MMTF fields as JSON, N, C-alpha, C and O atoms, coordinates in Angstrom:
{
  "mmtfVersion": "1.0.0",
  "mmtfProducer": "UNKNOWN",
  "numBonds": 319,
  "numAtoms": 320,
  "numGroups": 80,
  "numChains": 1,
  "numModels": 1,
  "chainsPerModel": [1],
  "groupsPerChain": [80],
  "chainIdList": ["A"],
  "bondAtomList": [4, 2, 8, 6, 12, 10, 16, 14, 20, 18, 24, 22, 28, 26, 32, 30, 36, 34, 40, 38, 44, 42, 48, 46, 52, 50, 56, 54, 60, 58, 64, 62, 68, 66, 72, 70, 76, 74, 80, 78, 84, 82, 88, 86, 92, 90, 96, 94, 100, 98, 104, 102, 108, 106, 112, 110, 116, 114, 120, 118, 124, 122, 128, 126, 132, 130, 136, 134, 140, 138, 144, 142, 148, 146, 152, 150, 156, 154, 160, 158, 164, 162, 168, 166, 172, 170, 176, 174, 180, 178, 184, 182, 188, 186, 192, 190, 196, 194, 200, 198, 204, 202, 208, 206, 212, 210, 216, 214, 220, 218, 224, 222, 228, 226, 232, 230, 236, 234, 240, 238, 244, 242, 248, 246, 252, 250, 256, 254, 260, 258, 264, 262, 268, 266, 272, 270, 276, 274, 280, 278, 284, 282, 288, 286, 292, 290, 296, 294, 300, 298, 304, 302, 308, 306, 312, 310, 316, 314],
  "bondOrderList": [1, 1, 1, 1, 1, 1, 1, 1, 1, 1, 1, 1, 1, 1, 1, 1, 1, 1, 1, 1, 1, 1, 1, 1, 1, 1, 1, 1, 1, 1, 1, 1, 1, 1, 1, 1, 1, 1, 1, 1, 1, 1, 1, 1, 1, 1, 1, 1, 1, 1, 1, 1, 1, 1, 1, 1, 1, 1, 1, 1, 1, 1, 1, 1, 1, 1, 1, 1, 1, 1, 1, 1, 1, 1, 1, 1, 1, 1, 1],
  "groupList": [{"groupName": "MET", "atomNameList": ["N", "CA", "C", "O"], "elementList": ["N", "C", "C", "O"], "formalChargeList": [0, 0, 0, 0], "bondAtomList": [1, 0, 2, 1, 3, 2], "bondOrderList": [1, 1, 2], "singleLetterCode": "M", "chemCompType": "L-PEPTIDE LINKING"}, {"groupName": "ASN", "atomNameList": ["N", "CA", "C", "O"], "elementList": ["N", "C", "C", "O"], "formalChargeList": [0, 0, 0, 0], "bondAtomList": [1, 0, 2, 1, 3, 2], "bondOrderList": [1, 1, 2], "singleLetterCode": "N", "chemCompType": "L-PEPTIDE LINKING"}, {"groupName": "ARG", "atomNameList": ["N", "CA", "C", "O"], "elementList": ["N", "C", "C", "O"], "formalChargeList": [0, 0, 0, 0], "bondAtomList": [1, 0, 2, 1, 3, 2], "bondOrderList": [1, 1, 2], "singleLetterCode": "R", "chemCompType": "L-PEPTIDE LINKING"}, {"groupName": "LEU", "atomNameList": ["N", "CA", "C", "O"], "elementList": ["N", "C", "C", "O"], "formalChargeList": [0, 0, 0, 0], "bondAtomList": [1, 0, 2, 1, 3, 2], "bondOrderList": [1, 1, 2], "singleLetterCode": "L", "chemCompType": "L-PEPTIDE LINKING"}, {"groupName": "ALA", "atomNameList": ["N", "CA", "C", "O"], "elementList": ["N", "C", "C", "O"], "formalChargeList": [0, 0, 0, 0], "bondAtomList": [1, 0, 2, 1, 3, 2], "bondOrderList": [1, 1, 2], "singleLetterCode": "A", "chemCompType": "L-PEPTIDE LINKING"}, {"groupName": "GLU", "atomNameList": ["N", "CA", "C", "O"], "elementList": ["N", "C", "C", "O"], "formalChargeList": [0, 0, 0, 0], "bondAtomList": [1, 0, 2, 1, 3, 2], "bondOrderList": [1, 1, 2], "singleLetterCode": "E", "chemCompType": "L-PEPTIDE LINKING"}, {"groupName": "GLN", "atomNameList": ["N", "CA", "C", "O"], "elementList": ["N", "C", "C", "O"], "formalChargeList": [0, 0, 0, 0], "bondAtomList": [1, 0, 2, 1, 3, 2], "bondOrderList": [1, 1, 2], "singleLetterCode": "Q", "chemCompType": "L-PEPTIDE LINKING"}, {"groupName": "SER", "atomNameList": ["N", "CA", "C", "O"], "elementList": ["N", "C", "C", "O"], "formalChargeList": [0, 0, 0, 0], "bondAtomList": [1, 0, 2, 1, 3, 2], "bondOrderList": [1, 1, 2], "singleLetterCode": "S", "chemCompType": "L-PEPTIDE LINKING"}, {"groupName": "HIS", "atomNameList": ["N", "CA", "C", "O"], "elementList": ["N", "C", "C", "O"], "formalChargeList": [0, 0, 0, 0], "bondAtomList": [1, 0, 2, 1, 3, 2], "bondOrderList": [1, 1, 2], "singleLetterCode": "H", "chemCompType": "L-PEPTIDE LINKING"}, {"groupName": "ASP", "atomNameList": ["N", "CA", "C", "O"], "elementList": ["N", "C", "C", "O"], "formalChargeList": [0, 0, 0, 0], "bondAtomList": [1, 0, 2, 1, 3, 2], "bondOrderList": [1, 1, 2], "singleLetterCode": "D", "chemCompType": "L-PEPTIDE LINKING"}, {"groupName": "THR", "atomNameList": ["N", "CA", "C", "O"], "elementList": ["N", "C", "C", "O"], "formalChargeList": [0, 0, 0, 0], "bondAtomList": [1, 0, 2, 1, 3, 2], "bondOrderList": [1, 1, 2], "singleLetterCode": "T", "chemCompType": "L-PEPTIDE LINKING"}, {"groupName": "PRO", "atomNameList": ["N", "CA", "C", "O"], "elementList": ["N", "C", "C", "O"], "formalChargeList": [0, 0, 0, 0], "bondAtomList": [1, 0, 2, 1, 3, 2], "bondOrderList": [1, 1, 2], "singleLetterCode": "P", "chemCompType": "L-PEPTIDE LINKING"}, {"groupName": "GLY", "atomNameList": ["N", "CA", "C", "O"], "elementList": ["N", "C", "C", "O"], "formalChargeList": [0, 0, 0, 0], "bondAtomList": [1, 0, 2, 1, 3, 2], "bondOrderList": [1, 1, 2], "singleLetterCode": "G", "chemCompType": "PEPTIDE LINKING"}, {"groupName": "PHE", "atomNameList": ["N", "CA", "C", "O"], "elementList": ["N", "C", "C", "O"], "formalChargeList": [0, 0, 0, 0], "bondAtomList": [1, 0, 2, 1, 3, 2], "bondOrderList": [1, 1, 2], "singleLetterCode": "F", "chemCompType": "L-PEPTIDE LINKING"}, {"groupName": "VAL", "atomNameList": ["N", "CA", "C", "O"], "elementList": ["N", "C", "C", "O"], "formalChargeList": [0, 0, 0, 0], "bondAtomList": [1, 0, 2, 1, 3, 2], "bondOrderList": [1, 1, 2], "singleLetterCode": "V", "chemCompType": "L-PEPTIDE LINKING"}, {"groupName": "ILE", "atomNameList": ["N", "CA", "C", "O"], "elementList": ["N", "C", "C", "O"], "formalChargeList": [0, 0, 0, 0], "bondAtomList": [1, 0, 2, 1, 3, 2], "bondOrderList": [1, 1, 2], "singleLetterCode": "I", "chemCompType": "L-PEPTIDE LINKING"}],
  "groupTypeList": [0, 1, 2, 3, 4, 5, 3, 6, 6, 3, 3, 2, 2, 7, 3, 8, 3, 9, 5, 7, 10, 9, 3, 7, 11, 9, 10, 5, 3, 3, 12, 12, 3, 11, 5, 13, 9, 7, 0, 4, 14, 14, 14, 15, 3, 5, 9, 15, 5, 6, 4, 13, 12, 14, 2, 15, 11, 9, 9, 5, 15, 5, 4, 5, 0, 13, 3, 10, 14, 12, 7, 3, 8, 5, 7, 3, 14, 4, 2, 3],
  "groupIdList": [1, 2, 3, 4, 5, 6, 7, 8, 9, 10, 11, 12, 13, 14, 15, 16, 17, 18, 19, 20, 21, 22, 23, 24, 25, 26, 27, 28, 29, 30, 31, 32, 33, 34, 35, 36, 37, 38, 39, 40, 41, 42, 43, 44, 45, 46, 47, 48, 49, 50, 51, 52, 53, 54, 55, 56, 57, 58, 59, 60, 61, 62, 63, 64, 65, 66, 67, 68, 69, 70, 71, 72, 73, 74, 75, 76, 77, 78, 79, 80],
  "secStructList": [7, 7, 2, 2, 2, 2, 2, 2, 2, 2, 2, 2, 2, 2, 2, 6, 7, 7, 6, 6, 1, 7, 7, 7, 6, 6, 7, 5, 1, 6, 6, 6, 7, 6, 6, 7, 7, 2, 2, 2, 2, 2, 2, 2, 2, 2, 2, 2, 2, 2, 2, 2, 6, 7, 7, 7, 7, 4, 4, 4, 7, 7, 6, 4, 4, 4, 1, 5, 2, 2, 2, 2, 2, 2, 2, 2, 2, 6, 6, 7],
  "xCoordList": [39.081, 39.439, 40.59, 41.793, 40.07, 41.201, 42.163, 41.98, 43.274, 44.423, 44.211, 44.905, 43.058, 42.653, 41.975, 42.197, 41.211, 40.522, 41.391, 41.385, 42.121, 42.944, 43.809, 43.955, 44.422, 45.029, 44.045, 44.417, 42.856, 41.947, 41.751, 41.66, 41.691, 41.497, 42.62, 42.553, 43.983, 44.992, 45.277, 45.692, 45.009, 44.978, 43.901, 44.209, 42.659, 41.629, 42.269, 42.252, 42.765, 43.396, 44.651, 44.856, 45.547, 46.692, 46.549, 47.205, 45.496, 45.2, 44.055, 43.657, 43.531, 42.542, 41.293, 40.695, 41.009, 39.826, 38.524, 38.571, 37.436, 36.142, 35.527, 35.67, 34.889, 34.391, 33.899, 34.013, 33.211, 32.621, 33.704, 33.257, 34.78, 36.006, 36.205, 36.621, 35.8, 36.068, 37.636, 38.503, 37.921, 39.285, 39.127, 39.473, 38.594, 38.392, 40.005, 40.925, 40.094, 41.345, 41.925, 43.109, 40.899, 41.253, 41.234, 41.325, 41.092, 41.336, 42.706, 43.651, 42.614, 44.256, 44.599, 43.744, 45.953, 46.641, 47.214, 46.813, 48.284, 49.257, 48.466, 48.061, 48.211, 47.365, 45.77, 45.017, 45.41, 44.081, 43.49, 42.329, 44.247, 43.608, 44.454, 45.681, 44.075, 44.864, 45.489, 46.31, 44.99, 45.747, 46.955, 47.914, 47.094, 48.289, 49.298, 49.149, 50.325, 51.492, 52.752, 52.655, 54.134, 55.096, 55.288, 56.005, 54.796, 54.974, 53.815, 54.249, 52.819, 51.955, 52.442, 52.024, 53.159, 53.983, 54.849, 54.887, 55.595, 56.511, 55.572, 55.826, 54.585, 53.845, 53.061, 52.849, 52.571, 51.953, 52.977, 52.647, 54.223, 55.143, 55.314, 55.179, 55.614, 55.83, 54.663, 54.846, 53.464, 52.371, 52.214, 51.923, 52.475, 52.294, 53.227, 52.928, 54.556, 55.644, 55.268, 55.392, 54.811, 54.324, 53.215, 53.216, 52.122, 50.799, 51.08, 50.538, 51.706, 51.963, 53.201, 53.405, 54.171, 55.365, 56.048, 56.643, 56.133, 56.972, 58.021, 57.854, 59.156, 59.997, 60.149, 60.287, 60.135, 60.075, 61.432, 61.45, 62.442, 63.805, 63.68, 63.027, 64.265, 64.379, 64.525, 63.82, 65.439, 65.671, 64.243, 64.036, 63.593, 62.298, 61.234, 60.185, 61.3, 60.086, 60.208, 61.28, 59.086, 58.757, 57.397, 56.456, 57.425, 56.096, 54.974, 53.834, 55.477, 54.275, 53.51, 52.282, 54.402, 53.765, 52.532, 51.554, 52.536, 51.453, 50.452, 49.686, 50.591, 49.367, 48.196, 47.503, 47.752, 46.365, 46.342, 47.316, 45.134, 45.026, 45.455, 46.074, 45.06, 45.363, 46.787, 47.162, 47.59, 48.968, 49.796, 50.899, 49.183, 49.922, 49.688, 50.494, 48.342, 48.022, 48.559, 48.579, 49.049, 49.824, 51.164, 51.815, 51.517, 53.158, 53.175, 54.163, 52.209, 52.284, 52.06, 52.808, 51.065, 50.953, 52.151, 52.318, 52.785, 54.187, 55.167, 56.159, 55.095, 56.09, 55.773, 56.575, 54.378, 54.039, 54.331, 54.026],
  "yCoordList": [-21.174, -22.347, -23.523, -23.299, -24.487, -25.45, -25.747, -25.467, -26.4, -26.751, -27.781, -27.962, -28.646, -29.604, -28.835, -28.913, -28.142, -27.314, -26.465, -26.331, -25.933, -24.858, -25.721, -25.167, -27.004, -27.712, -28.431, -28.605, -28.735, -29.221, -27.997, -28.376, -26.954, -25.751, -25.578, -25.536, -25.432, -25.289, -26.539, -26.261, -27.687, -28.598, -28.549, -28.912, -28.1, -27.956, -26.719, -26.8, -25.725, -24.574, -24.841, -24.376, -25.755, -26.108, -26.86, -26.694, -28.02, -29.052, -28.806, -29.654, -27.386, -27.067, -28.076, -28.492, -28.39, -28.982, -28.461, -27.645, -28.726, -28.069, -28.735, -29.927, -27.874, -28.314, -29.625, -30.217, -30.131, -31.28, -32.659, -33.798, -32.468, -33.495, -33.662, -32.831, -34.954, -35.403, -35.219, -35.705, -34.677, -34.407, -34.744, -33.909, -35.996, -36.264, -36.737, -36.842, -36.936, -37.452, -38.913, -39.248, -39.659, -40.884, -41.101, -42.216, -39.773, -39.633, -39.713, -39.145, -40.809, -41.246, -40.222, -39.835, -39.618, -38.412, -39.195, -39.286, -39.79, -40.695, -41.82, -42.634, -41.911, -42.868, -42.816, -43.724, -41.909, -41.491, -40.459, -40.535, -39.42, -38.523, -38.185, -38.19, -37.993, -38.122, -36.633, -36.478, -35.654, -34.29, -34.584, -33.842, -35.593, -35.429, -36.149, -37.362, -35.531, -35.866, -35.656, -35.253, -35.723, -35.346, -33.759, -33.18, -33.196, -31.854, -31.181, -30.231, -31.421, -31.3, -31.426, -30.55, -32.221, -32.538, -31.346, -30.818, -30.85, -29.637, -28.496, -27.796, -28.235, -27.202, -27.062, -25.936, -28.195, -28.236, -28.148, -27.578, -28.624, -28.418, -26.662, -26.195, -25.836, -24.842, -24.071, -23.142, -24.498, -23.765, -23.835, -22.861, -25.303, -25.335, -24.646, -24.183, -24.478, -23.883, -22.317, -21.818, -21.636, -20.397, -20.223, -19.34, -21.131, -20.574, -21.045, -20.372, -21.896, -22.242, -21.765, -22.104, -20.9, -20.642, -21.71, -21.539, -22.816, -23.924, -24.342, -24.105, -24.986, -25.42, -26.927, -27.536, -27.62, -29.045, -29.427, -29.323, -29.818, -30.099, -31.184, -32.189, -31.035, -32.264, -33.413, -34.224, -33.952, -34.947, -35.674, -36.863, -34.713, -35.171, -35.412, -35.81, -35.257, -35.662, -37.2, -37.756, -37.783, -39.105, -39.309, -38.517, -40.332, -40.644, -40.833, -40.434, -41.629, -41.802, -40.63, -40.616, -39.466, -38.187, -37.931, -37.44, -38.268, -38.285, -39.231, -39.159, -40.115, -41.247, -40.777, -41.085, -39.985, -39.628, -37.936, -37.273, -37.526, -36.062, -35.955, -34.983, -37.227, -37.216, -37.381, -37.048, -37.959, -38.256, -36.919, -36.627, -36.21, -35.052, -33.915, -33.117, -34.165, -33.194, -33.524, -32.596, -34.744, -35.227, -34.692, -34.263, -34.717, -34.104, -32.712, -32.215, -32.001, -30.645, -30.098, -29.251, -30.598, -30.282, -30.87, -30.605, -31.536, -31.959, -31.168, -31.24, -30.255, -29.197, -27.456, -26.547, -27.547, -26.379, -26.181, -25.124],
  "zCoordList": [47.087, 46.091, 46.672, 46.811, 46.89, 47.56, 46.381, 45.196, 46.971, 45.719, 44.856, 43.857, 45.262, 44.09, 43.146, 41.938, 43.626, 42.412, 41.563, 40.339, 42.446, 41.593, 40.556, 39.466, 40.703, 40.033, 38.738, 37.578, 39.256, 38.204, 37.152, 35.985, 37.309, 36.439, 35.743, 34.515, 36.48, 35.788, 34.522, 33.397, 34.915, 34.058, 32.893, 31.758, 33.196, 31.939, 31.283, 30.054, 31.713, 31.008, 30.148, 29.026, 30.931, 29.982, 29.017, 27.99, 29.182, 28.3, 27.257, 26.458, 27.391, 26.643, 26.703, 25.71, 28.008, 28.215, 28.621, 29.542, 28.174, 28.748, 30.151, 30.424, 30.912, 32.065, 32.351, 33.424, 31.065, 31.392, 31.289, 31.431, 31.095, 31.264, 32.806, 33.613, 33.006, 34.417, 34.874, 34.148, 35.801, 36.381, 37.991, 38.827, 38.356, 39.804, 40.259, 39.449, 41.409, 41.733, 41.163, 41.213, 40.644, 40.282, 38.692, 38.178, 37.898, 36.611, 36.393, 36.941, 35.176, 34.835, 33.946, 33.149, 33.958, 32.986, 31.917, 30.756, 32.511, 31.341, 30.95, 31.78, 29.648, 28.937, 29.322, 28.973, 29.918, 30.181, 29.503, 29.101, 29.328, 28.494, 26.984, 27.091, 26.065, 25.033, 24.619, 23.714, 25.385, 25.472, 26.199, 25.986, 27.073, 28.204, 27.39, 27.24, 26.839, 26.164, 26.585, 27.744, 26.197, 26.597, 26.435, 27.25, 25.622, 25.749, 26.75, 27.401, 26.913, 27.965, 29.312, 30.068, 29.78, 31.046, 31.243, 32.354, 30.182, 30.3, 30.577, 31.558, 29.887, 29.972, 31.189, 31.639, 31.814, 33.186, 34.203, 35.242, 34.107, 35.055, 35.328, 36.459, 34.172, 34.211, 34.84, 35.627, 34.457, 34.955, 36.482, 37.177, 37.021, 38.312, 39.021, 40.122, 38.453, 39.039, 39.338, 40.457, 38.234, 38.233, 39.102, 39.96, 38.908, 39.601, 41.27, 42.147, 41.544, 43.011, 43.677, 44.843, 42.954, 43.404, 43.852, 44.916, 43.315, 43.68, 42.698, 41.502, 43.161, 42.209, 42.138, 43.199, 40.928, 40.912, 40.142, 38.916, 40.764, 40.21, 39.285, 39.568, 38.214, 37.303, 37.661, 37.059, 38.724, 39.105, 40.05, 40.293, 40.353, 41.103, 40.256, 40.762, 39.15, 38.192, 37.942, 37.705, 38.015, 37.753, 37.229, 37.289, 36.776, 36.061, 36.824, 36.59, 37.983, 39.122, 39.41, 39.493, 39.589, 39.46, 38.717, 39.28, 37.38, 36.668, 36.23, 35.269, 37.089, 37.014, 36.921, 35.951, 37.847, 38.246, 38.638, 38.996, 38.482, 39.209, 40.459, 40.891, 41.275, 42.539, 43.037, 44.161, 42.04, 42.525, 42.001, 42.463, 41.064, 40.733, 42.028, 42.506, 42.362, 43.505, 44.773, 45.582, 45.185, 46.237, 46.086, 47.039, 45.051, 44.71, 44.922, 45.461, 44.57, 44.712, 46.178, 46.667, 46.793, 48.38, 49.272, 50.462, 48.657, 49.297, 49.081, 49.806, 48.047, 47.744, 48.591, 48.807, 48.876, 49.476, 50.907, 51.459]
}
């Protein structure tokens, strides 16, 4: 499974979304998915750190990271 597919599965699991929810790279997260709120950001960051073995320092967390599935994917890949 590629990293994008893994991230999409992680988002579905963390946000309790079904398989029919579009999570293409252009899918908006902030403001685009009602399930994606400030608490979801915390949960997703923790899930990403555990699933991918990366550390995302607090001072590197920016809103731009969570604009779309693609921007979150790019941020993740940059840390691997």
